[in-house]
N, C-alpha and C positions, 0 to 999 in steps of 0.2 A: 208536399207541404214543408215549408221551411221551418226549421227549429229556431225558437227564440232563446236568447240567453236566460239562464235560470240559476239562481243562487238559493241555497238553503241556509238559513241563519238559525243557529241553535244557541240558546242561553242556558247557563247552568241554573239560573233562578229567575223568577219573574221580576225580582228586584233589580236585575241587570237591564231591564227594558229602557229606562231613561237614557242610558248610555247607548244602547243599540239603536235607539230611535234615529240618531244622526246617520247611522249606516243605512237604515231603511230609506231615509230621505234622499240620500245620494243615489241609491239603487233606483229609486223611483224617477229621479231626475234623468238618469241614463236609460230609462225605460227597460230595466232589467226586472224580470219576474222574480219575486222573492217569496219564499215560504218561511214562516217563523215558528219555532217550537221551543218549549222549555223542556230540558232533559238534563238530568244529573248523571255525571260519570260514576258517582258513588251510590246514589239512591235508586237510580233506574239504569243500571249498566246494560241490561238487555235491550232497552229501548234505544240507548246510544248506539249499540252495535247494529241494531236493525236499521236505524236512520242512515248510518254510514254505509252499510252493506247494500242498501237499496237506492242510495242517492244517484248513482250513475244510471241504473236501470230506470229510475223515475225522471231522467232527463236533466238532472242538475249538472252544472259545469264546475262549480266551486262550492265549497262549504266554508262558512264563516262561523266560528265558535267563540262565544264570549263566556269567560269564567273568572271567578275571583278566588282568593285565598289559595287553596291547594291547586286549583285551576287545571285539573287533569283532563277536562272535557275535550279540548282541541286534540290532544295527543291520543286519547282513546278513539275519537272519530277517525283520526289519521291512520290508526292501526288497522282499521277495517275497510279502507278504501284506497283507490289509486288516484282519486280526485285531489286537486290542490286544497289544502286546508289552511285557512288564515285564522290565527288566534288573536283575540282581543283580551288582553289582561284587564280585569276590572279592579279599580281602586277599592281596596278594602279598608276597614277602620283599623285593622291590626298593624300592617306594615306599609300603609299608603300605596299598595299595589305592587310593591317590590316582590312580595311573595308570589303574586299572580304572574308577574313578568318572568321571574326565574323558573317557575313551574312550566310555563309554556315554551320558553326559549331553550331550555336544556333538554332537548329531545335526543334519544339515542340514534346512532347511525341507522339509516334505512327507513326512518319514520319522520320525515321532515314536516314541520309546521312553520309556515311563514308567520311572523309575529310583528304586530304594530305596537305603537306606544300604549302605555297605560291609558285606558279610556279612549283610545284612538279609533273609534268605530268608523268615522268618516274615511280615514285612510284605509281601513280594511275594505270598505266598499270600493274605493278608488283602485286599490290593488286588484281586487276581483275584476273590475272593469278592464284594467290593463291586461290581466291574464287572459280574459275572454276575448280581448281585442285581437289576439292571435288567430282566433277562429271566426270572429264576427267583425269584418272591416268597418261596419257602421259604428261600432263601439270605439274603435281606434280613432275614427274621424271625430266622434263626439268628445273623446279625450283631448284631441288636438284643440278643439274649440274651447273646451273647459280651461285648458292651460292658457290660451290666449285671453280669455275673460279674466282669469286670475291676474295675469300680468297687467292688463288694462286697469284693473281695480287698484293695483299697487301704484301704478303711474298716476292715476287720478288722485289718490291719497297724497302722493308726493307733491303734486301741483297745488292741492289745497293747503298743505303745510307751508309750501313756499310762499303762497299768497298771504297766509296768516302771519308768517314771519316778517314779511315786508312791512306790515302794518305796525310792527312793534317798535 
């Protein structure tokens, strides 16, 4: 039986879901199985450790972790696994997400966490797809097609703008 690509998405709070929703949409578009959990690095550290320790055994290829403010969740998960971890800094009301971004991006040597833009959940999903494309050629081909569609969309918008400007 062939293994299908799987990602586990962990949010520090259920209030992160509106941001994470974009990530899940992209994963679904690429037909990547995703499991989603709420888990706090500070309030449920044992659960965070358990999720990370068991992710590989449970067939996951990549972990995506969204967290705001102190945003330690991606780093805590990365400490317990050899799987790639992608951090999504969540924009907070305090420092506009800069606190989250710095918390995720400033990892010590030996515990890498890939980090996308503040609230950049779609890019987290796309990065996961690109990483998994190394093992799943069908994902790499889907990514090629995705980039072609993006380019065509931009070209179409340019044509529309040029037509609009001709009429001015």
